[in-house]
N, CA, C and O atoms as a GROMACS GRO file, in nm:
protein
  468
    1MET      N    1  -2.136  -0.639   2.225
    1MET     CA    2  -2.066  -0.613   2.121
    1MET      C    3  -2.041  -0.452   2.125
    1MET      O    4  -2.135  -0.390   2.173
    2LEU      N    5  -1.942  -0.383   2.086
    2LEU     CA    6  -1.893  -0.240   2.122
    2LEU      C    7  -1.903  -0.211   1.956
    2LEU      O    8  -1.846  -0.277   1.869
    3GLN      N    9  -1.974  -0.118   1.940
    3GLN     CA   10  -1.978  -0.052   1.809
    3GLN      C   11  -1.925   0.098   1.810
    3GLN      O   12  -1.948   0.184   1.895
    4HIS      N   13  -1.864   0.104   1.717
    4HIS     CA   14  -1.829   0.257   1.700
    4HIS      C   15  -1.858   0.307   1.551
    4HIS      O   16  -1.836   0.248   1.446
    5GLU      N   17  -1.910   0.426   1.571
    5GLU     CA   18  -1.962   0.502   1.442
    5GLU      C   19  -1.912   0.590   1.401
    5GLU      O   20  -1.904   0.687   1.476
    6SER      N   21  -1.856   0.600   1.265
    6SER     CA   22  -1.762   0.680   1.203
    6SER      C   23  -1.794   0.726   1.061
    6SER      O   24  -1.829   0.645   0.976
    7ARG      N   25  -1.780   0.871   1.031
    7ARG     CA   26  -1.814   0.923   0.899
    7ARG      C   27  -1.718   0.874   0.802
    7ARG      O   28  -1.600   0.892   0.833
    8LEU      N   29  -1.743   0.811   0.682
    8LEU     CA   30  -1.656   0.799   0.575
    8LEU      C   31  -1.602   0.913   0.503
    8LEU      O   32  -1.673   1.012   0.485
    9SER      N   33  -1.468   0.910   0.456
    9SER     CA   34  -1.405   1.012   0.392
    9SER      C   35  -1.457   1.004   0.255
    9SER      O   36  -1.474   0.900   0.190
   10SER      N   37  -1.479   1.120   0.219
   10SER     CA   38  -1.509   1.102   0.055
   10SER      C   39  -1.412   1.078  -0.055
   10SER      O   40  -1.437   1.074  -0.175
   11GLU      N   41  -1.277   1.058   0.015
   11GLU     CA   42  -1.153   1.022  -0.072
   11GLU      C   43  -1.168   0.837  -0.067
   11GLU      O   44  -1.102   0.773  -0.150
   12GLN      N   45  -1.237   0.779   0.011
   12GLN     CA   46  -1.260   0.626  -0.008
   12GLN      C   47  -1.307   0.548  -0.143
   12GLN      O   48  -1.418   0.576  -0.189
   13PRO      N   49  -1.232   0.458  -0.202
   13PRO     CA   50  -1.260   0.409  -0.346
   13PRO      C   51  -1.399   0.366  -0.368
   13PRO      O   52  -1.415   0.265  -0.437
   14GLN      N   53  -1.499   0.425  -0.321
   14GLN     CA   54  -1.633   0.376  -0.328
   14GLN      C   55  -1.733   0.481  -0.406
   14GLN      O   56  -1.713   0.601  -0.383
   15LYS      N   57  -1.836   0.445  -0.493
   15LYS     CA   58  -1.927   0.528  -0.561
   15LYS      C   59  -1.993   0.616  -0.478
   15LYS      O   60  -1.972   0.737  -0.480
   16ASN      N   61  -2.074   0.558  -0.402
   16ASN     CA   62  -2.144   0.618  -0.316
   16ASN      C   63  -2.148   0.574  -0.177
   16ASN      O   64  -2.236   0.495  -0.144
   17PRO      N   65  -2.055   0.619  -0.083
   17PRO     CA   66  -2.035   0.579   0.020
   17PRO      C   67  -2.141   0.608   0.126
   17PRO      O   68  -2.174   0.726   0.122
   18PRO      N   69  -2.193   0.549   0.202
   18PRO     CA   70  -2.284   0.587   0.300
   18PRO      C   71  -2.242   0.674   0.411
   18PRO      O   72  -2.124   0.665   0.444
   19ASN      N   73  -2.312   0.749   0.471
   19ASN     CA   74  -2.280   0.865   0.553
   19ASN      C   75  -2.214   0.802   0.690
   19ASN      O   76  -2.138   0.867   0.762
   20ARG      N   77  -2.254   0.671   0.713
   20ARG     CA   78  -2.234   0.621   0.843
   20ARG      C   79  -2.198   0.468   0.842
   20ARG      O   80  -2.270   0.389   0.782
   21ILE      N   81  -2.102   0.432   0.900
   21ILE     CA   82  -2.079   0.293   0.906
   21ILE      C   83  -2.079   0.242   1.040
   21ILE      O   84  -2.035   0.325   1.119
   22HIS      N   85  -2.115   0.130   1.093
   22HIS     CA   86  -2.084   0.078   1.220
   22HIS      C   87  -1.996  -0.048   1.227
   22HIS      O   88  -2.021  -0.152   1.167
   23LEU      N   89  -1.909  -0.029   1.293
   23LEU     CA   90  -1.785  -0.114   1.324
   23LEU      C   91  -1.808  -0.195   1.459
   23LEU      O   92  -1.825  -0.133   1.564
   24THR      N   93  -1.808  -0.339   1.454
   24THR     CA   94  -1.768  -0.384   1.557
   24THR      C   95  -1.600  -0.367   1.590
   24THR      O   96  -1.516  -0.389   1.503
   25VAL      N   97  -1.566  -0.325   1.724
   25VAL     CA   98  -1.432  -0.283   1.767
   25VAL      C   99  -1.394  -0.404   1.869
   25VAL      O  100  -1.277  -0.440   1.885
   26ARG      N  101  -1.509  -0.464   1.938
   26ARG     CA  102  -1.474  -0.549   2.039
   26ARG      C  103  -1.575  -0.622   2.083
   26ARG      O  104  -1.686  -0.574   2.103
   27ARG      N  105  -1.540  -0.769   2.106
   27ARG     CA  106  -1.689  -0.812   2.189
   27ARG      C  107  -1.676  -0.820   2.322
   27ARG      O  108  -1.565  -0.855   2.363
   28LEU      N  109  -1.771  -0.793   2.411
   28LEU     CA  110  -1.762  -0.789   2.526
   28LEU      C  111  -1.824  -0.924   2.598
   28LEU      O  112  -1.941  -0.961   2.585
   29THR      N  113  -1.730  -0.987   2.672
   29THR     CA  114  -1.750  -1.138   2.714
   29THR      C  115  -1.776  -1.134   2.881
   29THR      O  116  -1.755  -1.038   2.955
   30ARG      N  117  -1.815  -1.232   2.909
   30ARG     CA  118  -1.840  -1.266   3.076
   30ARG      C  119  -1.735  -1.189   3.156
   30ARG      O  120  -1.618  -1.222   3.137
   31GLY      N  121  -1.761  -1.094   3.240
   31GLY     CA  122  -1.688  -1.038   3.343
   31GLY      C  123  -1.593  -0.899   3.277
   31GLY      O  124  -1.517  -0.827   3.341
   32GLY      N  125  -1.620  -0.894   3.162
   32GLY     CA  126  -1.570  -0.760   3.092
   32GLY      C  127  -1.610  -0.638   3.136
   32GLY      O  128  -1.697  -0.625   3.222
   33THR      N  129  -1.549  -0.543   3.078
   33THR     CA  130  -1.568  -0.400   3.103
   33THR      C  131  -1.617  -0.291   3.024
   33THR      O  132  -1.541  -0.279   2.928
   34PHE      N  133  -1.697  -0.216   3.020
   34PHE     CA  134  -1.752  -0.107   2.913
   34PHE      C  135  -1.740   0.032   2.956
   34PHE      O  136  -1.823   0.055   3.045
   35GLY      N  137  -1.675   0.123   2.929
   35GLY     CA  138  -1.666   0.267   2.941
   35GLY      C  139  -1.562   0.289   3.032
   35GLY      O  140  -1.510   0.401   3.028
   36VAL      N  141  -1.516   0.198   3.121
   36VAL     CA  142  -1.369   0.263   3.187
   36VAL      C  143  -1.274   0.277   3.105
   36VAL      O  144  -1.191   0.354   3.153
   37GLY      N  145  -1.236   0.228   2.974
   37GLY     CA  146  -1.133   0.291   2.942
   37GLY      C  147  -1.117   0.450   2.897
   37GLY      O  148  -1.008   0.506   2.882
   38CYS      N  149  -1.256   0.514   2.876
   38CYS     CA  150  -1.269   0.655   2.867
   38CYS      C  151  -1.209   0.732   2.976
   38CYS      O  152  -1.157   0.842   2.958
   39SER      N  153  -1.217   0.667   3.097
   39SER     CA  154  -1.162   0.716   3.224
   39SER      C  155  -1.005   0.708   3.240
   39SER      O  156  -0.936   0.780   3.312
   40LEU      N  157  -0.959   0.596   3.153
   40LEU     CA  158  -0.836   0.560   3.175
   40LEU      C  159  -0.727   0.633   3.083
   40LEU      O  160  -0.609   0.657   3.112
   41TYR      N  161  -0.801   0.662   2.960
   41TYR     CA  162  -0.722   0.710   2.842
   41TYR      C  163  -0.784   0.851   2.806
   41TYR      O  164  -0.888   0.895   2.854
   42THR      N  165  -0.720   0.901   2.732
   42THR     CA  166  -0.770   1.034   2.668
   42THR      C  167  -0.772   1.024   2.491
   42THR      O  168  -0.721   0.945   2.412
   43ASP      N  169  -0.857   1.144   2.478
   43ASP     CA  170  -0.887   1.107   2.351
   43ASP      C  171  -0.959   0.987   2.279
   43ASP      O  172  -0.934   0.949   2.165
   44GLN      N  173  -1.056   0.931   2.367
   44GLN     CA  174  -1.127   0.816   2.314
   44GLN      C  175  -1.228   0.844   2.226
   44GLN      O  176  -1.301   0.942   2.243
   45PRO      N  177  -1.241   0.755   2.116
   45PRO     CA  178  -1.389   0.780   2.031
   45PRO      C  179  -1.514   0.738   2.113
   45PRO      O  180  -1.510   0.665   2.212
   46GLN      N  181  -1.633   0.798   2.056
   46GLN     CA  182  -1.736   0.755   2.110
   46GLN      C  183  -1.776   0.614   2.046
   46GLN      O  184  -1.788   0.592   1.926
   47VAL      N  185  -1.795   0.512   2.164
   47VAL     CA  186  -1.832   0.381   2.146
   47VAL      C  187  -1.963   0.371   2.209
   47VAL      O  188  -1.990   0.451   2.298
   48ALA      N  189  -2.072   0.260   2.165
   48ALA     CA  190  -2.185   0.216   2.197
   48ALA      C  191  -2.172   0.081   2.224
   48ALA      O  192  -2.096   0.006   2.163
   49LEU      N  193  -2.268   0.042   2.340
   49LEU     CA  194  -2.251  -0.101   2.368
   49LEU      C  195  -2.387  -0.140   2.313
   49LEU      O  196  -2.487  -0.077   2.345
   50VAL      N  197  -2.391  -0.249   2.225
   50VAL     CA  198  -2.499  -0.283   2.162
   50VAL      C  199  -2.510  -0.435   2.236
   50VAL      O  200  -2.418  -0.514   2.217
   51SER      N  201  -2.623  -0.472   2.320
   51SER     CA  202  -2.638  -0.605   2.396
   51SER      C  203  -2.760  -0.689   2.315
   51SER      O  204  -2.871  -0.646   2.284
   52ASN      N  205  -2.710  -0.808   2.295
   52ASN     CA  206  -2.816  -0.897   2.252
   52ASN      C  207  -2.888  -0.966   2.350
   52ASN      O  208  -2.913  -1.085   2.332
   53GLY      N  209  -2.932  -0.898   2.468
   53GLY     CA  210  -3.020  -0.960   2.560
   53GLY      C  211  -2.917  -0.990   2.690
   53GLY      O  212  -2.971  -1.031   2.793
   54ALA      N  213  -2.774  -0.972   2.690
   54ALA     CA  214  -2.700  -0.999   2.823
   54ALA      C  215  -2.741  -0.883   2.930
   54ALA      O  216  -2.777  -0.770   2.896
   55GLU      N  217  -2.730  -0.926   3.055
   55GLU     CA  218  -2.730  -0.854   3.165
   55GLU      C  219  -2.624  -0.760   3.191
   55GLU      O  220  -2.511  -0.802   3.169
   56CYS      N  221  -2.633  -0.654   3.229
   56CYS     CA  222  -2.518  -0.564   3.236
   56CYS      C  223  -2.562  -0.467   3.383
   56CYS      O  224  -2.669  -0.412   3.408
   57LEU      N  225  -2.463  -0.472   3.445
   57LEU     CA  226  -2.434  -0.415   3.572
   57LEU      C  227  -2.390  -0.249   3.540
   57LEU      O  228  -2.276  -0.237   3.494
   58MET      N  229  -2.452  -0.148   3.557
   58MET     CA  230  -2.418  -0.014   3.526
   58MET      C  231  -2.393   0.088   3.677
   58MET      O  232  -2.469   0.102   3.773
   59LEU      N  233  -2.266   0.146   3.652
   59LEU     CA  234  -2.252   0.217   3.750
   59LEU      C  235  -2.221   0.357   3.724
   59LEU      O  236  -2.167   0.384   3.617
   60SER      N  237  -2.252   0.465   3.818
   60SER     CA  238  -2.226   0.599   3.788
   60SER      C  239  -2.066   0.627   3.786
   60SER      O  240  -1.996   0.562   3.863
   61LYS      N  241  -2.014   0.716   3.709
   61LYS     CA  242  -1.884   0.708   3.713
   61LYS      C  243  -1.862   0.768   3.847
   61LYS      O  244  -1.760   0.727   3.903
   62LYS      N  245  -1.936   0.859   3.914
   62LYS     CA  246  -1.891   0.924   4.040
   62LYS      C  247  -1.879   0.826   4.148
   62LYS      O  248  -1.791   0.833   4.233
   63LEU      N  249  -1.988   0.715   4.144
   63LEU     CA  250  -1.976   0.596   4.229
   63LEU      C  251  -1.831   0.512   4.219
   63LEU      O  252  -1.758   0.479   4.312
   64PHE      N  253  -1.817   0.491   4.093
   64PHE     CA  254  -1.692   0.418   4.061
   64PHE      C  255  -1.534   0.494   4.101
   64PHE      O  256  -1.427   0.436   4.118
   65TRP      N  257  -1.553   0.593   4.105
   65TRP     CA  258  -1.422   0.671   4.130
   65TRP      C  259  -1.423   0.707   4.268
   65TRP      O  260  -1.318   0.752   4.314
   66GLU      N  261  -1.539   0.695   4.354
   66GLU     CA  262  -1.547   0.714   4.484
   66GLU      C  263  -1.492   0.566   4.555
   66GLU      O  264  -1.428   0.563   4.661
   67HIS      N  265  -1.527   0.456   4.483
   67HIS     CA  266  -1.524   0.355   4.560
   67HIS      C  267  -1.368   0.265   4.486
   67HIS      O  268  -1.309   0.178   4.549
   68VAL      N  269  -1.338   0.298   4.387
   68VAL     CA  270  -1.224   0.225   4.303
   68VAL      C  271  -1.095   0.209   4.405
   68VAL      O  272  -1.064   0.300   4.482
   69THR      N  273  -1.041   0.116   4.398
   69THR     CA  274  -0.891   0.098   4.470
   69THR      C  275  -0.810   0.079   4.373
   69THR      O  276  -0.841   0.036   4.261
   70GLU      N  277  -0.659   0.125   4.426
   70GLU     CA  278  -0.561   0.129   4.297
   70GLU      C  279  -0.522   0.003   4.265
   70GLU      O  280  -0.462  -0.014   4.159
   71GLN      N  281  -0.546  -0.097   4.343
   71GLN     CA  282  -0.541  -0.236   4.302
   71GLN      C  283  -0.622  -0.260   4.202
   71GLN      O  284  -0.573  -0.316   4.103
   72CYS      N  285  -0.775  -0.223   4.200
   72CYS     CA  286  -0.820  -0.238   4.051
   72CYS      C  287  -0.819  -0.168   3.954
   72CYS      O  288  -0.861  -0.204   3.844
   73LEU      N  289  -0.769  -0.053   3.980
   73LEU     CA  290  -0.720   0.058   3.862
   73LEU      C  291  -0.607  -0.031   3.788
   73LEU      O  292  -0.608  -0.030   3.664
   74ASP      N  293  -0.514  -0.104   3.853
   74ASP     CA  294  -0.378  -0.160   3.819
   74ASP      C  295  -0.451  -0.266   3.726
   74ASP      O  296  -0.432  -0.268   3.605
   75HIS      N  297  -0.535  -0.354   3.793
   75HIS     CA  298  -0.608  -0.450   3.708
   75HIS      C  299  -0.661  -0.417   3.588
   75HIS      O  300  -0.623  -0.478   3.489
   76LEU      N  301  -0.763  -0.312   3.576
   76LEU     CA  302  -0.803  -0.277   3.438
   76LEU      C  303  -0.717  -0.208   3.360
   76LEU      O  304  -0.741  -0.208   3.239
   77ARG      N  305  -0.632  -0.153   3.395
   77ARG     CA  306  -0.516  -0.095   3.333
   77ARG      C  307  -0.437  -0.226   3.246
   77ARG      O  308  -0.389  -0.207   3.134
   78GLN      N  309  -0.434  -0.327   3.298
   78GLN     CA  310  -0.374  -0.452   3.237
   78GLN      C  311  -0.482  -0.511   3.135
   78GLN      O  312  -0.446  -0.557   3.026
   79LYS      N  313  -0.612  -0.507   3.173
   79LYS     CA  314  -0.722  -0.544   3.076
   79LYS      C  315  -0.770  -0.476   2.985
   79LYS      O  316  -0.821  -0.526   2.885
   80GLU      N  317  -0.760  -0.341   3.008
   80GLU     CA  318  -0.813  -0.248   2.902
   80GLU      C  319  -0.719  -0.170   2.817
   80GLU      O  320  -0.621  -0.127   2.878
   81TYR      N  321  -0.728  -0.140   2.684
   81TYR     CA  322  -0.656  -0.116   2.619
   81TYR      C  323  -0.738   0.030   2.523
   81TYR      O  324  -0.858   0.027   2.494
   82PRO      N  325  -0.663   0.123   2.494
   82PRO     CA  326  -0.743   0.254   2.419
   82PRO      C  327  -0.793   0.193   2.317
   82PRO      O  328  -0.740   0.095   2.265
   83TYR      N  329  -0.898   0.246   2.278
   83TYR     CA  330  -0.970   0.206   2.132
   83TYR      C  331  -0.884   0.298   2.031
   83TYR      O  332  -0.824   0.401   2.061
   84PRO      N  333  -0.890   0.237   1.902
   84PRO     CA  334  -0.824   0.303   1.767
   84PRO      C  335  -0.901   0.408   1.734
   84PRO      O  336  -1.024   0.403   1.734
   85ASN      N  337  -0.821   0.526   1.697
   85ASN     CA  338  -0.908   0.656   1.667
   85ASN      C  339  -0.973   0.627   1.522
   85ASN      O  340  -0.963   0.517   1.467
   86ASP      N  341  -1.042   0.742   1.464
   86ASP     CA  342  -1.137   0.725   1.338
   86ASP      C  343  -1.037   0.681   1.227
   86ASP      O  344  -1.066   0.596   1.142
   87GLU      N  345  -0.938   0.734   1.233
   87GLU     CA  346  -0.834   0.706   1.115
   87GLU      C  347  -0.809   0.580   1.092
   87GLU      O  348  -0.841   0.520   0.990
   88GLU      N  349  -0.742   0.529   1.205
   88GLU     CA  350  -0.691   0.393   1.251
   88GLU      C  351  -0.828   0.286   1.219
   88GLU      O  352  -0.816   0.180   1.156
   89LEU      N  353  -0.931   0.328   1.265
   89LEU     CA  354  -1.060   0.235   1.239
   89LEU      C  355  -1.088   0.225   1.090
   89LEU      O  356  -1.104   0.111   1.046
   90LEU      N  357  -1.096   0.310   1.019
   90LEU     CA  358  -1.128   0.331   0.873
   90LEU      C  359  -1.031   0.271   0.793
   90LEU      O  360  -1.069   0.212   0.692
   91GLU      N  361  -0.882   0.277   0.827
   91GLU     CA  362  -0.807   0.216   0.759
   91GLU      C  363  -0.803   0.078   0.757
   91GLU      O  364  -0.772   0.016   0.655
   92GLN      N  365  -0.842   0.005   0.899
   92GLN     CA  366  -0.870  -0.138   0.923
   92GLN      C  367  -0.974  -0.183   0.855
   92GLN      O  368  -0.984  -0.300   0.820
   93TYR      N  369  -1.068  -0.083   0.830
   93TYR     CA  370  -1.196  -0.111   0.766
   93TYR      C  371  -1.188  -0.141   0.624
   93TYR      O  372  -1.240  -0.239   0.571
   94TRP      N  373  -1.104  -0.030   0.552
   94TRP     CA  374  -1.078  -0.060   0.409
   94TRP      C  375  -0.970  -0.175   0.368
   94TRP      O  376  -0.978  -0.244   0.266
   95ARG      N  377  -0.857  -0.185   0.476
   95ARG     CA  378  -0.788  -0.286   0.464
   95ARG      C  379  -0.879  -0.439   0.478
   95ARG      O  380  -0.833  -0.529   0.408
   96LEU      N  381  -0.965  -0.465   0.538
   96LEU     CA  382  -1.039  -0.578   0.553
   96LEU      C  383  -1.144  -0.582   0.433
   96LEU      O  384  -1.166  -0.691   0.380
   97ARG      N  385  -1.203  -0.482   0.393
   97ARG     CA  386  -1.275  -0.480   0.280
   97ARG      C  387  -1.212  -0.522   0.161
   97ARG      O  388  -1.260  -0.606   0.085
   98SER      N  389  -1.097  -0.461   0.143
   98SER     CA  390  -1.020  -0.502   0.032
   98SER      C  391  -0.965  -0.637   0.029
   98SER      O  392  -0.960  -0.692  -0.081
   99TRP      N  393  -0.925  -0.699   0.129
   99TRP     CA  394  -0.894  -0.822   0.146
   99TRP      C  395  -1.023  -0.932   0.108
   99TRP      O  396  -1.011  -1.039   0.047
  100LYS      N  397  -1.125  -0.884   0.151
  100LYS     CA  398  -1.250  -0.965   0.108
  100LYS      C  399  -1.292  -0.953  -0.006
  100LYS      O  400  -1.370  -1.041  -0.043
  101ALA      N  401  -1.268  -0.870  -0.078
  101ALA     CA  402  -1.299  -0.835  -0.219
  101ALA      C  403  -1.199  -0.924  -0.300
  101ALA      O  404  -1.242  -0.998  -0.389
  102TYR      N  405  -1.062  -0.918  -0.270
  102TYR     CA  406  -0.954  -1.007  -0.329
  102TYR      C  407  -0.995  -1.133  -0.307
  102TYR      O  408  -1.011  -1.196  -0.411
  103GLN      N  409  -1.021  -1.196  -0.199
  103GLN     CA  410  -1.078  -1.322  -0.162
  103GLN      C  411  -1.154  -1.361  -0.233
  103GLN      O  412  -1.125  -1.464  -0.295
  104SER      N  413  -1.264  -1.306  -0.251
  104SER     CA  414  -1.401  -1.334  -0.325
  104SER      C  415  -1.352  -1.361  -0.489
  104SER      O  416  -1.385  -1.460  -0.554
  105HIS      N  417  -1.278  -1.263  -0.534
  105HIS     CA  418  -1.235  -1.268  -0.646
  105HIS      C  419  -1.122  -1.383  -0.668
  105HIS      O  420  -1.142  -1.454  -0.766
  106LEU      N  421  -1.038  -1.403  -0.613
  106LEU     CA  422  -0.960  -1.521  -0.628
  106LEU      C  423  -1.054  -1.659  -0.607
  106LEU      O  424  -1.030  -1.748  -0.688
  107LEU      N  425  -1.139  -1.681  -0.525
  107LEU     CA  426  -1.202  -1.799  -0.506
  107LEU      C  427  -1.292  -1.820  -0.642
  107LEU      O  428  -1.285  -1.926  -0.704
  108LYS      N  429  -1.369  -1.723  -0.681
  108LYS     CA  430  -1.411  -1.708  -0.827
  108LYS      C  431  -1.337  -1.785  -0.932
  108LYS      O  432  -1.378  -1.886  -0.989
  109GLN      N  433  -1.222  -1.723  -0.949
  109GLN     CA  434  -1.112  -1.759  -1.049
  109GLN      C  435  -1.080  -1.901  -1.050
  109GLN      O  436  -1.079  -1.974  -1.149
  110ILE      N  437  -1.049  -1.937  -0.915
  110ILE     CA  438  -1.006  -2.083  -0.874
  110ILE      C  439  -1.121  -2.153  -0.936
  110ILE      O  440  -1.102  -2.232  -1.029
  111TYR      N  441  -1.241  -2.129  -0.889
  111TYR     CA  442  -1.379  -2.200  -0.946
  111TYR      C  443  -1.378  -2.214  -1.118
  111TYR      O  444  -1.382  -2.315  -1.189
  112ILE      N  445  -1.374  -2.101  -1.144
  112ILE     CA  446  -1.350  -2.115  -1.312
  112ILE      C  447  -1.259  -2.179  -1.337
  112ILE      O  448  -1.288  -2.286  -1.391
  113ASP      N  449  -1.154  -2.160  -1.322
  113ASP     CA  450  -1.038  -2.252  -1.368
  113ASP      C  451  -1.049  -2.415  -1.338
  113ASP      O  452  -1.005  -2.505  -1.410
  114MET      N  453  -1.114  -2.427  -1.221
  114MET     CA  454  -1.140  -2.556  -1.194
  114MET      C  455  -1.262  -2.650  -1.282
  114MET      O  456  -1.272  -2.772  -1.294
  115TYR      N  457  -1.324  -2.569  -1.322
  115TYR     CA  458  -1.456  -2.634  -1.395
  115TYR      C  459  -1.484  -2.579  -1.527
  115TYR      O  460  -1.582  -2.618  -1.590
  116SER      N  461  -1.405  -2.491  -1.572
  116SER     CA  462  -1.396  -2.444  -1.736
  116SER      C  463  -1.324  -2.543  -1.849
  116SER      O  464  -1.342  -2.555  -1.971
  117GLY      N  465  -1.242  -2.605  -1.763
  117GLY     CA  466  -1.113  -2.687  -1.843
  117GLY      C  467  -1.115  -2.810  -1.859
  117GLY      O  468  -1.021  -2.866  -1.916
   0.00000   0.00000   0.00000
């Protein structure tokens, strides 16, 4: 699981926002890569890999760049994509949070309407 740590803006609609939030940006699956994107794209946010017991093969950047072929780089460019910046991540976070709040409110209202009348 790739996580991104970000600071919340004080302008967000929450009374006492936490100083930090952890977001799952992407799930790493078998054969996936992590950390190569920051070498392929500029201005990437800091992300951390959180493993729940998976085995990972770690290569130094120096070793990687000494032995990577152009064909391998082309393949990685097709598979890898840049991570969103902090602003985009926070926008997605608040949109999802608003949707979940609306969804919860709507389900409660449907339940009340079904069983109160």
